[in-house]
N, C-alpha and C positions, 0 to 999 in steps of 0.2 A: 393460439393467437388469443383466443375468447379466455384460456385462464391468467393470460396477462394483464388483458386489458379489463380486465374485473378485478386487479391491484391498480389501477387506475381512474377509479370510478370517481368523478369531481363531487356525486351527490356524496359517495361514502367519505370521502375524504373533508367536504364542509360539515358534517356531523362530527368526527375525528375533531377536526378544530374548534367547534362548537361547544365541545366536552373539555378540551383543552383552557377554553377562554371561562369557561365555568369553575372551571376546578382551582387555577391561579389565582393566587393573592397575594403573590409577593417576586418579587425578582428570581428566577434561577439562571443556571447553566450548565448546558449539557455540553459534551463532549462525545464526537463520533468518532472512532480510531476504525475507520476503515475510509479510503480512498473513493474505491466504489460509490458508497453511500453519501461521501460530500458533493460527487457529479450529481448525485442525484437529487439532492436537496439544493443545489444551485440553478440546475436544470430547468428544477420543476418552481420553484421558486420560493421553497418551502421556510427557508429560513424569513422571508417577508412576509410571507402570510399569520406567520404565529403571533401571538400575541406581544406587546413590547417586555413582557415580563419574562419571556425564555428566550433564551441568546443562546444558540450554537455555535461551539467551538471548534473550529477543524483541528483534528489533533495530527498526529504522525502516519496515519494511514494508509500511507504510498509507500511499499516497499521502495521500490525504484528510487525516491527522492530521498529513502534515508539510506543507501547504501555506501558504504563511506569512498571518497574521495582516492584515499589509497586506493582500493579495490579496482575501482572506474580505470586508472591511472597504470594498475597489475594488466587488466583484462586489455588497455592499449598496447601496453609491451609486449605481451604474450600473444594478441593480434596482428601484429607487425613481422612476425615472423615467419620466412617461407615454409617453414615445414607446417604449418598451423593451419587449419578449416577452424575458423572461431566463431560459435554455432551461438544466437543471444534469439531471445523475444526480440520483436521488435523495438519495444519501448524504450529499449536500454542504449539503441543505437545514435541516439540523439544528445546524449544524457551527458552535460561536459566535464570534462577530465579536466588536468590541467592543461591549457591549451588546444587541446581537440579534443574530435567526437569519435565514436567507431565507425561512420560515415566516412571520418575525414581518413582512417586508417582505411575504409574500402576505400576511398576514392584515390588511395597513395597504393595502391598494390595491393592491399590485405584483402585475404581469400574470409570475410566476414561473411556470414550465412545466417536470413533471420529464417527460425524452424519452429513450428509450430508444437513442439513436445520435447523433451529429452530425449525421447526415445526415438526421434528423427534423427536426433546428434546422433545417438547410438548407430542408427541405418548409416551412417555418414561412414563413422567407422569402419563399419563391418566392409563396406565400398571401398573404401579406400587405405589397404595396410599399409602402405609407405607414408600415410601422413598422421600427424597427431591432431586429434579433435577434441576439442575442448567447449564444453555447455558452459555458459554464464548462470549459474545455479541461484537466483536471488528470490525472493521472497517469504511470505510470512507462513504459516504452519498451510496453510489450505496447497500451496505448492510442494512442499516438501515430500511427500509423498510420491513423488511422478519421478523427482529427483533422485530419490534413494532407489528408487525401485529401477531406471537407470544405471545406477551402480553395479546395483544386485547383478543385474543380468548383465552386464558388461564383466564380472568376475567369473559368472556361471559359465559366460563364452569362452573366456579367456583373451578378449581382448585387452590389450595392452599399450593401444593406441587411443586411448578413451578417457579423459578425466573432466573432473567438473573444479571451475573457480567458483568458489561457496561465500554467496552471502546471506543464510540465513538468516531474518530475523523473528523474536515472540512476543505476543500479543500482552500477556500478564505482566513481566517484568517492566517493558514501554509504560503502562498503566500502574505501578508501581513509582516508575521515577518520576511522574506528571503529579502523581499526590503529594509528593516527598520535595518536588521542587518550590524554590523561594516563591510568593506569590503565586501560588496556582489559587488559581478561581473555581477551576470545574467543582461542579457539587453533585454530579451523577454522570454516567455512561450508556452510549448504544455502542453495545458489543458487535463485530463484524462476525456474521451470518454463516458467511462459508470457514473461515475459521473453528467455528464453534461446529461445525456440520463436521470436520476433521479431528479433534480436539475435545469436543465435549465441553463441559461447565465445570469438572470440579476443581480448576483455576483460581475461580473467581469469590465464589462464598466467602473463601478467608481476606481478598483485597476489598469486600464489600465491606466486612463485619470492622476490619483494621481502619480502615477509611471513612465509614460511614456514607458510603455513597451507596444507589439503588446502580448497579449493571443491568441495562434490557437488552438482551440478546436480539438483535433484530434483522430484518432482509434489506430488500434492495430498492424493491417496488417503491414509487409514494405513499402509497396506505400501511405499507411495513414502516416504512419510516415515522409517521404519521402515529400508528398505531404503539409504536417501540417511546416515543415522544409522551403517550396519553400515560402511559404506564410509568415513566420514570417520573412525571410531574406528579402523579396521582400518590407515588411512592414518596418524594419530596413535601409536599403536603400535610402528607399522615407522619413527618418523622420517621419512617421506616428504611432500611438499607438489603435489601435484599438481591436476588439473583435472579430475573425473573427471564423465563423464554419467549418470546412473542413471534421466534421463528420456526415452529412446531412442525411444521410442513418439512422441514430441511434437519435440522439439528435436536440429537437427540441427547438427554443430556450424559452417553458416556463415548458418545461422538461414532467415531469406524475405529474399532478395536483392529480391524487388519490392517491399515493405514498409519494407527498408531504403533503398530509392532514393526512396519517395517522401518520407519524414520529414528527408533530405538536401534535397530539390528544395523543399519547403516552410520546414523550420526551421534555424537555426542555433543549437551547441553557446553556451551562456552561462554564467556564474556566477549561481547562485541558494541563496535563503536558504528555510530549512529549520526550520519555527515547531518550538521546540522544541530545535533544534541552532546554529543562526547557518547564516551564509553558508560554503557550500562551493563553489572554485573548480570552472568546466565540470562541473557538476552537472546541467544543466537546458536545456532548450531554449526558444530564442523565436524569433517567427515571422520568415524571412529577410526582407531587405531588396524582394525583389522580393516579399512577400506583407504588407507592413509597413502594405499600408492594410487591412488584414483583422484587425489588432490592436484590440480593445476597448479596453485600457488608453491606446493615443493617440486614437482616434476620439472618445473621452470624457474627453479630459484630467483625468482626475480628481484631484483635488488638495488639501491642508491633510487627510489623513488623520493622525488620532492613535489609535494603537492602544495598547491596555494588556489584559495575562492577568491572569489572575485570581489575587490572590497565595498561595495555595493549593494552586492544581492545581501536580503534580507531573509532568503528562505529558511535558515534554521528557524528564526524569531515565529513565521510562518507555521512551520511543521511544528511548535510546543504549542501554540493557540493564543503567542502573545500578541501577534498582529492579523490583520485581514492582511490579503495580498495585495489589495489597493495602499495601503498605507506605505510599502515600498515604492522609493522615489523612482528606481528603473521598471517599474512595472506596466506593460504597456508600449513603453517608449523603445530604451534599450534592451531589453529584456521582454522580446515574445515566443511562440509557440518556433519559427524558425531562430531565432537569435538567442539563444536561451542563456541565461548565467547560471541559473541555478534549476538541479533536478523537478524539482514542483512546478515550474513553468512546461518542461518538455513533456514527460509521464501521463499518458492517458488517466490515471486516477492523481494526480499531481492539484494543490489547490487553486494555485497560480493557474495554470490550464483548464481551469472550469473556471473562473472565474474570466479570465481573458474569452474563452470557446461563447459564453453564454452574455458575453456582453454585459458583464459586471467592471465597466471602466471606471465609474467616477464614485467608487465606495459603494456604501448597501442602498438601496432605496428603502422610502418610508416602510415602515411596518403597518400591512395591512395592503401593500400596494400587489395591484394583478400579478399573479402571476407569470415568467415571460414563457411557457411552452409554447413550445411552436416556431419562435421568431428566427426567421431565416438568418442564417448567416455567411455573408461573403465567403466566397471559395477561397481566396488567401487567407482568412484566419483560420480555416480549418486546418487539423493537427495532418502531416502526409500518412497516408493508409499506414505506411510501417511504423508508424508511432502508435497504432490505436487496439497494440496487441495484448491487453491486460494481463498483467503476471499474477496479481494477488498477494 
């Protein structure tokens, strides 16, 4: 606890804020591409404490939120089948598909189970040889090694009743899509430290140079985020655009080579559709040919899926950083964590859920307002425990 507390020191936070204020001379817009960072920013009121020249834009950093609607609907169809044990992290159970979610399927008799690791699902397959066990494999680069290992182990053990429904996404192509989108206002990025702990930083210098934006690898505690902002603002003020590692206690330039080798063996890069954003080339992974037998989408051949998003939901604009959650008319009224219209309201990394959970109900408070850290949240506004399992 002492180590964590050191990254919440209010005196050090004030010093970092003072340095940012002393450095900034003009408006700058920075984007964090991690839902965990978004929640930390809103929970601790970091965006409210920054000088008014520094704006934080919440990007598509929630893997639950960007899982395509058609994949959710495939999951619902597969989970409804009597021969299937459908396993998922808790975040996915309330994510709305077209008309229902996995909780509804479970209530209708589907065997839907929350697990804490894909290896838990693999163990279920070993113990239930007469059932098909499907694990919902979503996430950024952070969760890909464990999911790859589960399939690798299934093949080694000769388990033919285990498969993955894959919807993995990759951060660098998302940054490219953001920077080339019409009307993009982003001038710098806080890169997700847990992603870089796996993949390293090799893909980022080209993006920083091409789009002339600083990219600072950042952690998740308040001081981590403030230090990332401080470094990004310093670069912007000097006209620089480099990759910096502000999370050296967890991230190395080369990342985790063993994890990368496992990903490269099991997965191959593929185009991916992002919910609320659309298709992004080479922005995801799918199972490689050698492991295609473990692909649930192929095994169950789910067809005839017709998807439909609620017309009032503006989650796609939230994911692209075009609006704040409170600018959506449904926010906090017809759309709440228990009655979500979009994935950004239900996921433990979603921006809408962060704004709702930490009582940002009426838009942004003025810059310099006291941080809301420690404000009690009424029990009925908390996310159910099953939804608080982060995916990464």
